[in-house]
All heavy atoms as TSV, in Angstrom:
chain	resi	resn	atom	element	x	y	z
A	1	MET	N	N	90.451	109.454	110.381
A	1	MET	CA	C	91.403	109.030	109.364
A	1	MET	C	C	90.828	107.782	108.686
A	1	MET	O	O	90.364	106.870	109.347
A	1	MET	CB	C	92.753	108.716	110.019
A	1	MET	CG	C	93.862	108.549	109.021
A	1	MET	SD	S	95.484	108.173	109.711
A	1	MET	CE	C	95.936	109.671	110.508
A	2	THR	N	N	90.915	107.746	107.374
A	2	THR	CA	C	90.359	106.615	106.648
A	2	THR	C	C	91.288	105.415	106.745
A	2	THR	O	O	92.461	105.528	107.112
A	2	THR	CB	C	90.146	106.974	105.169
A	2	THR	OG1	O	91.415	107.213	104.576
A	2	THR	CG2	C	89.242	108.182	105.016
A	3	LEU	N	N	90.756	104.275	106.394
A	3	LEU	CA	C	91.540	103.041	106.437
A	3	LEU	C	C	92.721	103.115	105.474
A	3	LEU	O	O	93.831	102.693	105.810
A	3	LEU	CB	C	90.652	101.847	106.102
A	3	LEU	CG	C	91.334	100.485	106.101
A	3	LEU	CD1	C	91.882	100.168	107.488
A	3	LEU	CD2	C	90.372	99.409	105.642
A	4	LYS	N	N	92.493	103.680	104.301
A	4	LYS	CA	C	93.569	103.786	103.309
A	4	LYS	C	C	94.717	104.642	103.839
A	4	LYS	O	O	95.887	104.272	103.705
A	4	LYS	CB	C	93.025	104.375	102.003
A	4	LYS	CG	C	94.047	104.473	100.911
A	4	LYS	CD	C	93.447	105.031	99.637
A	4	LYS	CE	C	94.499	105.188	98.563
A	4	LYS	NZ	N	93.952	105.766	97.342
A	5	LYS	N	N	94.390	105.767	104.443
A	5	LYS	CA	C	95.430	106.639	104.999
A	5	LYS	C	C	96.164	105.953	106.140
A	5	LYS	O	O	97.380	106.070	106.269
A	5	LYS	CB	C	94.831	107.957	105.484
A	5	LYS	CG	C	94.495	108.912	104.387
A	5	LYS	CD	C	94.021	110.234	104.960
A	5	LYS	CE	C	93.677	111.206	103.851
A	5	LYS	NZ	N	93.265	112.502	104.388
A	6	THR	N	N	95.438	105.238	106.967
A	6	THR	CA	C	96.045	104.533	108.091
A	6	THR	C	C	97.013	103.460	107.600
A	6	THR	O	O	98.136	103.338	108.107
A	6	THR	CB	C	94.957	103.898	108.975
A	6	THR	OG1	O	94.068	104.913	109.406
A	6	THR	CG2	C	95.562	103.210	110.173
A	7	LEU	N	N	96.592	102.686	106.604
A	7	LEU	CA	C	97.464	101.638	106.067
A	7	LEU	C	C	98.678	102.227	105.356
A	7	LEU	O	O	99.785	101.688	105.456
A	7	LEU	CB	C	96.674	100.729	105.129
A	7	LEU	CG	C	95.615	99.852	105.791
A	7	LEU	CD1	C	94.853	99.066	104.741
A	7	LEU	CD2	C	96.239	98.927	106.822
A	8	THR	N	N	98.482	103.330	104.647
A	8	THR	CA	C	99.604	103.991	103.986
A	8	THR	C	C	100.615	104.499	105.011
A	8	THR	O	O	101.825	104.309	104.850
A	8	THR	CB	C	99.097	105.158	103.120
A	8	THR	OG1	O	98.183	104.649	102.155
A	8	THR	CG2	C	100.245	105.850	102.410
A	9	PHE	N	N	100.117	105.122	106.060
A	9	PHE	CA	C	100.986	105.606	107.137
A	9	PHE	C	C	101.744	104.450	107.783
A	9	PHE	O	O	102.949	104.534	108.021
A	9	PHE	CB	C	100.165	106.355	108.186
A	9	PHE	CG	C	100.980	106.840	109.347
A	9	PHE	CD1	C	101.799	107.950	109.219
A	9	PHE	CD2	C	100.943	106.174	110.566
A	9	PHE	CE1	C	102.565	108.386	110.283
A	9	PHE	CE2	C	101.701	106.606	111.632
A	9	PHE	CZ	C	102.517	107.717	111.497
A	10	ALA	N	N	101.062	103.359	108.048
A	10	ALA	CA	C	101.704	102.189	108.664
A	10	ALA	C	C	102.760	101.597	107.745
A	10	ALA	O	O	103.837	101.188	108.213
A	10	ALA	CB	C	100.654	101.145	109.017
A	11	ALA	N	N	102.485	101.551	106.458
A	11	ALA	CA	C	103.457	101.007	105.511
A	11	ALA	C	C	104.719	101.867	105.467
A	11	ALA	O	O	105.836	101.348	105.480
A	11	ALA	CB	C	102.831	100.903	104.117
A	12	TRP	N	N	104.546	103.195	105.413
A	12	TRP	CA	C	105.708	104.089	105.395
A	12	TRP	C	C	106.486	104.000	106.705
A	12	TRP	O	O	107.723	104.034	106.706
A	12	TRP	CB	C	105.297	105.520	105.107
A	12	TRP	CG	C	105.120	105.762	103.639
A	12	TRP	CD1	C	103.952	105.997	102.991
A	12	TRP	CD2	C	106.138	105.747	102.630
A	12	TRP	NE1	N	104.183	106.154	101.638
A	12	TRP	CE2	C	105.520	105.999	101.391
A	12	TRP	CE3	C	107.513	105.537	102.656
A	12	TRP	CZ2	C	106.233	106.047	100.206
A	12	TRP	CZ3	C	108.225	105.598	101.460
A	12	TRP	CH2	C	107.585	105.844	100.260
A	13	ALA	N	N	105.788	103.880	107.811
A	13	ALA	CA	C	106.459	103.742	109.104
A	13	ALA	C	C	107.282	102.467	109.138
A	13	ALA	O	O	108.425	102.459	109.624
A	13	ALA	CB	C	105.434	103.748	110.231
A	14	PHE	N	N	106.734	101.379	108.588
A	14	PHE	CA	C	107.482	100.128	108.545
A	14	PHE	C	C	108.710	100.251	107.656
A	14	PHE	O	O	109.785	99.768	108.007
A	14	PHE	CB	C	106.585	98.989	108.048
A	14	PHE	CG	C	107.321	97.696	107.885
A	14	PHE	CD1	C	107.692	96.953	108.997
A	14	PHE	CD2	C	107.661	97.226	106.632
A	14	PHE	CE1	C	108.382	95.761	108.861
A	14	PHE	CE2	C	108.353	96.046	106.477
A	14	PHE	CZ	C	108.715	95.302	107.598
A	15	VAL	N	N	108.567	100.885	106.504
A	15	VAL	CA	C	109.711	101.054	105.589
A	15	VAL	C	C	110.814	101.866	106.263
A	15	VAL	O	O	111.999	101.495	106.205
A	15	VAL	CB	C	109.257	101.716	104.266
A	15	VAL	CG1	C	110.448	102.189	103.439
A	15	VAL	CG2	C	108.392	100.767	103.464
A	16	ILE	N	N	110.452	102.947	106.916
A	16	ILE	CA	C	111.446	103.778	107.601
A	16	ILE	C	C	112.121	102.992	108.717
A	16	ILE	O	O	113.346	103.019	108.864
A	16	ILE	CB	C	110.791	105.069	108.126
A	16	ILE	CG1	C	110.404	105.953	106.945
A	16	ILE	CG2	C	111.715	105.808	109.082
A	16	ILE	CD1	C	109.520	107.121	107.314
A	17	TYR	N	N	111.340	102.260	109.489
A	17	TYR	CA	C	111.903	101.423	110.562
A	17	TYR	C	C	112.842	100.371	109.986
A	17	TYR	O	O	113.941	100.143	110.488
A	17	TYR	CB	C	110.771	100.761	111.347
A	17	TYR	CG	C	111.254	99.770	112.362
A	17	TYR	CD1	C	111.697	100.188	113.605
A	17	TYR	CD2	C	111.276	98.408	112.074
A	17	TYR	CE1	C	112.154	99.275	114.546
A	17	TYR	CE2	C	111.728	97.499	112.998
A	17	TYR	CZ	C	112.166	97.922	114.230
A	17	TYR	OH	O	112.625	97.020	115.149
A	18	PHE	N	N	112.409	99.704	108.909
A	18	PHE	CA	C	113.193	98.630	108.290
A	18	PHE	C	C	114.522	99.159	107.772
A	18	PHE	O	O	115.572	98.543	107.983
A	18	PHE	CB	C	112.366	98.012	107.160
A	18	PHE	CG	C	112.915	96.727	106.604
A	18	PHE	CD1	C	113.206	95.660	107.434
A	18	PHE	CD2	C	113.107	96.580	105.246
A	18	PHE	CE1	C	113.693	94.468	106.914
A	18	PHE	CE2	C	113.594	95.406	104.717
A	18	PHE	CZ	C	113.885	94.334	105.550
A	19	VAL	N	N	114.502	100.300	107.114
A	19	VAL	CA	C	115.735	100.877	106.571
A	19	VAL	C	C	116.642	101.371	107.697
A	19	VAL	O	O	117.865	101.202	107.640
A	19	VAL	CB	C	115.407	102.017	105.578
A	19	VAL	CG1	C	116.653	102.792	105.195
A	19	VAL	CG2	C	114.740	101.458	104.334
A	20	ALA	N	N	116.059	101.935	108.736
A	20	ALA	CA	C	116.863	102.497	109.825
A	20	ALA	C	C	117.529	101.417	110.671
A	20	ALA	O	O	118.685	101.568	111.072
A	20	ALA	CB	C	115.988	103.382	110.709
A	21	PHE	N	N	116.824	100.337	110.931
A	21	PHE	CA	C	117.344	99.346	111.861
A	21	PHE	C	C	117.846	98.071	111.201
A	21	PHE	O	O	118.533	97.273	111.858
A	21	PHE	CB	C	116.273	98.990	112.910
A	21	PHE	CG	C	115.994	100.137	113.838
A	21	PHE	CD1	C	114.866	100.912	113.681
A	21	PHE	CD2	C	116.876	100.454	114.855
A	21	PHE	CE1	C	114.604	101.976	114.519
A	21	PHE	CE2	C	116.633	101.517	115.705
A	21	PHE	CZ	C	115.499	102.281	115.542
A	22	ARG	N	N	117.521	97.840	109.942
A	22	ARG	CA	C	118.004	96.669	109.209
A	22	ARG	C	C	118.440	97.078	107.805
A	22	ARG	O	O	117.874	96.633	106.809
A	22	ARG	CB	C	116.899	95.614	109.112
A	22	ARG	CG	C	116.317	95.105	110.408
A	22	ARG	CD	C	117.241	94.149	111.146
A	22	ARG	NE	N	117.676	93.084	110.286
A	22	ARG	CZ	C	117.287	91.826	110.369
A	22	ARG	NH1	N	116.447	91.477	111.286
A	22	ARG	NH2	N	117.761	90.924	109.546
A	23	PRO	N	N	119.455	97.946	107.693
A	23	PRO	CA	C	119.812	98.456	106.363
A	23	PRO	C	C	120.317	97.375	105.410
A	23	PRO	O	O	120.053	97.453	104.205
A	23	PRO	CB	C	120.882	99.502	106.651
A	23	PRO	CG	C	121.399	99.172	108.003
A	23	PRO	CD	C	120.280	98.514	108.730
A	24	ASP	N	N	121.021	96.372	105.919
A	24	ASP	CA	C	121.505	95.305	105.034
A	24	ASP	C	C	120.346	94.509	104.451
A	24	ASP	O	O	120.319	94.206	103.255
A	24	ASP	CB	C	122.447	94.371	105.791
A	24	ASP	CG	C	123.754	95.046	106.172
A	24	ASP	OD1	O	124.131	96.010	105.478
A	24	ASP	OD2	O	124.375	94.607	107.154
A	25	ALA	N	N	119.395	94.167	105.297
A	25	ALA	CA	C	118.232	93.420	104.817
A	25	ALA	C	C	117.406	94.267	103.852
A	25	ALA	O	O	116.910	93.750	102.843
A	25	ALA	CB	C	117.376	92.971	105.997
A	26	ALA	N	N	117.252	95.553	104.157
A	26	ALA	CA	C	116.493	96.436	103.263
A	26	ALA	C	C	117.179	96.537	101.899
A	26	ALA	O	O	116.507	96.525	100.860
A	26	ALA	CB	C	116.344	97.814	103.891
A	27	ALA	N	N	118.498	96.622	101.892
A	27	ALA	CA	C	119.233	96.693	100.625
A	27	ALA	C	C	119.062	95.400	99.829
A	27	ALA	O	O	118.919	95.435	98.604
A	27	ALA	CB	C	120.706	96.955	100.890
A	28	ASN	N	N	119.060	94.268	100.514
A	28	ASN	CA	C	118.856	92.996	99.819
A	28	ASN	C	C	117.459	92.903	99.212
A	28	ASN	O	O	117.290	92.367	98.112
A	28	ASN	CB	C	119.088	91.825	100.773
A	28	ASN	CG	C	120.550	91.631	101.085
A	28	ASN	OD1	O	121.420	92.014	100.307
A	28	ASN	ND2	N	120.834	91.036	102.229
A	29	VAL	N	N	116.466	93.421	99.909
A	29	VAL	CA	C	115.099	93.417	99.383
A	29	VAL	C	C	115.021	94.282	98.132
A	29	VAL	O	O	114.466	93.865	97.108
A	29	VAL	CB	C	114.100	93.905	100.448
A	29	VAL	CG1	C	112.746	94.185	99.834
A	29	VAL	CG2	C	113.981	92.893	101.577
A	30	VAL	N	N	115.595	95.471	98.189
A	30	VAL	CA	C	115.568	96.374	97.033
A	30	VAL	C	C	116.342	95.768	95.871
A	30	VAL	O	O	115.903	95.829	94.714
A	30	VAL	CB	C	116.112	97.767	97.410
A	30	VAL	CG1	C	116.268	98.641	96.177
A	30	VAL	CG2	C	115.193	98.434	98.416
A	31	ARG	N	N	117.479	95.162	96.151
A	31	ARG	CA	C	118.277	94.512	95.104
A	31	ARG	C	C	117.486	93.371	94.467
A	31	ARG	O	O	117.502	93.186	93.249
A	31	ARG	CB	C	119.583	93.991	95.700
A	31	ARG	CG	C	120.603	93.606	94.659
A	31	ARG	CD	C	121.935	93.196	95.275
A	31	ARG	NE	N	122.471	94.261	96.126
A	31	ARG	CZ	C	122.786	94.097	97.416
A	31	ARG	NH1	N	122.597	92.939	98.011
A	31	ARG	NH2	N	123.276	95.097	98.105
A	32	GLY	N	N	116.779	92.607	95.266
A	32	GLY	CA	C	115.970	91.511	94.744
A	32	GLY	C	C	114.825	92.003	93.883
A	32	GLY	O	O	114.541	91.438	92.819
A	33	ILE	N	N	114.157	93.053	94.312
A	33	ILE	CA	C	113.065	93.624	93.520
A	33	ILE	C	C	113.602	94.181	92.205
A	33	ILE	O	O	112.998	93.999	91.148
A	33	ILE	CB	C	112.319	94.704	94.325
A	33	ILE	CG1	C	111.557	94.056	95.481
A	33	ILE	CG2	C	111.374	95.504	93.444
A	33	ILE	CD1	C	110.975	95.037	96.461
A	34	GLY	N	N	114.758	94.844	92.264
A	34	GLY	CA	C	115.370	95.362	91.036
A	34	GLY	C	C	115.739	94.246	90.076
A	34	GLY	O	O	115.537	94.361	88.862
A	35	GLY	N	N	116.265	93.145	90.610
A	35	GLY	CA	C	116.600	91.998	89.764
A	35	GLY	C	C	115.363	91.386	89.133
A	35	GLY	O	O	115.382	90.986	87.965
A	36	LEU	N	N	114.282	91.333	89.899
A	36	LEU	CA	C	113.033	90.796	89.370
A	36	LEU	C	C	112.507	91.668	88.233
A	36	LEU	O	O	112.103	91.158	87.185
A	36	LEU	CB	C	111.986	90.704	90.476
A	36	LEU	CG	C	110.596	90.262	90.052
A	36	LEU	CD1	C	110.622	88.819	89.583
A	36	LEU	CD2	C	109.625	90.432	91.198
A	37	ILE	N	N	112.537	92.981	88.422
A	37	ILE	CA	C	112.073	93.899	87.383
A	37	ILE	C	C	112.941	93.769	86.130
A	37	ILE	O	O	112.435	93.752	85.001
A	37	ILE	CB	C	112.051	95.343	87.908
A	37	ILE	CG1	C	110.950	95.489	88.968
A	37	ILE	CG2	C	111.842	96.347	86.772
A	37	ILE	CD1	C	110.987	96.798	89.714
A	38	ALA	N	N	114.248	93.637	86.321
A	38	ALA	CA	C	115.153	93.484	85.170
A	38	ALA	C	C	114.883	92.177	84.432
A	38	ALA	O	O	114.878	92.141	83.193
A	38	ALA	CB	C	116.602	93.535	85.638
A	39	THR	N	N	114.627	91.106	85.157
A	39	THR	CA	C	114.345	89.816	84.535
A	39	THR	C	C	113.042	89.856	83.747
A	39	THR	O	O	112.966	89.338	82.624
A	39	THR	CB	C	114.279	88.710	85.611
A	39	THR	OG1	O	115.531	88.667	86.298
A	39	THR	CG2	C	113.988	87.360	85.006
A	40	VAL	N	N	112.025	90.482	84.317
A	40	VAL	CA	C	110.743	90.608	83.613
A	40	VAL	C	C	110.917	91.458	82.354
A	40	VAL	O	O	110.417	91.105	81.283
A	40	VAL	CB	C	109.665	91.205	84.543
A	40	VAL	CG1	C	108.420	91.590	83.768
A	40	VAL	CG2	C	109.319	90.221	85.653
A	41	GLY	N	N	111.644	92.556	82.466
A	41	GLY	CA	C	111.888	93.408	81.300
A	41	GLY	C	C	112.653	92.680	80.213
A	41	GLY	O	O	112.332	92.806	79.023
A	42	ARG	N	N	113.652	91.909	80.612
A	42	ARG	CA	C	114.426	91.131	79.648
A	42	ARG	C	C	113.537	90.098	78.965
A	42	ARG	O	O	113.631	89.861	77.757
A	42	ARG	CB	C	115.595	90.444	80.354
A	42	ARG	CG	C	116.629	89.893	79.418
A	42	ARG	CD	C	117.864	89.354	80.156
A	42	ARG	NE	N	118.407	90.325	81.103
A	42	ARG	CZ	C	118.417	90.173	82.430
A	42	ARG	NH1	N	117.935	89.078	82.979
A	42	ARG	NH2	N	118.942	91.090	83.217
A	43	GLY	N	N	112.649	89.474	79.729
A	43	GLY	CA	C	111.728	88.492	79.152
A	43	GLY	C	C	110.798	89.114	78.123
A	43	GLY	O	O	110.583	88.545	77.050
A	44	PHE	N	N	110.239	90.285	78.452
A	44	PHE	CA	C	109.383	90.982	77.485
A	44	PHE	C	C	110.186	91.370	76.246
A	44	PHE	O	O	109.696	91.262	75.124
A	44	PHE	CB	C	108.743	92.219	78.116
A	44	PHE	CG	C	107.475	91.927	78.850
A	44	PHE	CD1	C	107.459	91.877	80.237
A	44	PHE	CD2	C	106.298	91.706	78.160
A	44	PHE	CE1	C	106.293	91.616	80.921
A	44	PHE	CE2	C	105.113	91.437	78.835
A	44	PHE	CZ	C	105.113	91.387	80.221
A	45	GLY	N	N	111.408	91.833	76.446
A	45	GLY	CA	C	112.242	92.205	75.307
A	45	GLY	C	C	112.536	91.021	74.413
A	45	GLY	O	O	112.457	91.130	73.178
A	46	ASP	N	N	112.859	89.885	75.006
A	46	ASP	CA	C	113.109	88.674	74.221
A	46	ASP	C	C	111.854	88.238	73.470
A	46	ASP	O	O	111.921	87.835	72.309
A	46	ASP	CB	C	113.588	87.534	75.121
A	46	ASP	CG	C	114.982	87.749	75.650
A	46	ASP	OD1	O	115.701	88.619	75.116
A	46	ASP	OD2	O	115.350	87.050	76.624
A	47	PHE	N	N	110.708	88.315	74.133
A	47	PHE	CA	C	109.456	87.920	73.499
A	47	PHE	C	C	109.178	88.764	72.259
A	47	PHE	O	O	108.899	88.234	71.183
A	47	PHE	CB	C	108.304	88.044	74.497
A	47	PHE	CG	C	106.949	87.895	73.867
A	47	PHE	CD1	C	106.480	86.652	73.478
A	47	PHE	CD2	C	106.151	89.005	73.647
A	47	PHE	CE1	C	105.232	86.514	72.894
A	47	PHE	CE2	C	104.893	88.878	73.079
A	47	PHE	CZ	C	104.439	87.637	72.691
A	48	PHE	N	N	109.248	90.090	72.404
A	48	PHE	CA	C	108.938	90.955	71.275
A	48	PHE	C	C	109.998	90.858	70.186
A	48	PHE	O	O	109.692	90.977	69.007
A	48	PHE	CB	C	108.738	92.389	71.741
A	48	PHE	CG	C	107.441	92.603	72.456
A	48	PHE	CD1	C	107.414	92.913	73.794
A	48	PHE	CD2	C	106.232	92.462	71.776
A	48	PHE	CE1	C	106.210	93.109	74.463
A	48	PHE	CE2	C	105.024	92.647	72.425
A	48	PHE	CZ	C	105.005	92.958	73.776
A	49	SER	N	N	111.236	90.624	70.586
A	49	SER	CA	C	112.290	90.457	69.592
A	49	SER	C	C	112.057	89.198	68.764
A	49	SER	O	O	112.210	89.227	67.540
A	49	SER	CB	C	113.648	90.357	70.299
A	49	SER	OG	O	114.676	90.075	69.397
A	50	ARG	N	N	111.671	88.124	69.398
A	50	ARG	CA	C	111.406	86.886	68.667
A	50	ARG	C	C	110.097	86.940	67.906
A	50	ARG	O	O	109.927	86.226	66.908
A	50	ARG	CB	C	111.418	85.711	69.648
A	50	ARG	CG	C	112.797	85.458	70.187
A	50	ARG	CD	C	112.849	84.295	71.120
A	50	ARG	NE	N	114.223	84.175	71.616
A	50	ARG	CZ	C	114.516	83.751	72.819
A	50	ARG	NH1	N	113.566	83.402	73.653
A	50	ARG	NH2	N	115.769	83.662	73.189
A	51	LEU	N	N	109.186	87.752	68.362
A	51	LEU	CA	C	107.909	87.902	67.681
A	51	LEU	C	C	108.096	88.592	66.334
A	51	LEU	O	O	107.441	88.236	65.352
A	51	LEU	CB	C	106.956	88.725	68.553
A	51	LEU	CG	C	105.493	88.818	68.140
A	51	LEU	CD1	C	104.845	87.456	68.191
A	51	LEU	CD2	C	104.770	89.808	69.045
A	52	VAL	N	N	109.013	89.526	66.277
A	52	VAL	CA	C	109.237	90.301	65.058
A	52	VAL	C	C	110.112	89.527	64.056
A	52	VAL	O	O	109.925	89.642	62.854
A	52	VAL	CB	C	109.883	91.676	65.405
A	52	VAL	CG1	C	110.203	92.436	64.146
A	52	VAL	CG2	C	108.951	92.472	66.297
A	53	THR	N	N	111.033	88.731	64.548
A	53	THR	CA	C	111.951	88.038	63.628
A	53	THR	C	C	111.415	86.720	63.158
A	53	THR	O	O	110.536	86.126	63.649
A	53	THR	CB	C	113.307	87.790	64.295
A	53	THR	OG1	O	113.130	87.048	65.486
A	53	THR	CG2	C	113.989	89.096	64.589
C-alpha cells in the first residue's frame, strides 16, 4: 500500500471515529469551516462588487 493510500485511509478512519464518538465537536468543526467558506466568499463578492462600481 502506498503512503498516499495509507494516509487517506487513516484520515477517513479518524473522521468516522470523530463523528461517531464526538458528534457535537464534529458538528462544531463543520459549522466553523462552513462559516469560514461563507466569509471568504462574501469577501470576494464585496471585492468584485467594489471593483466594478
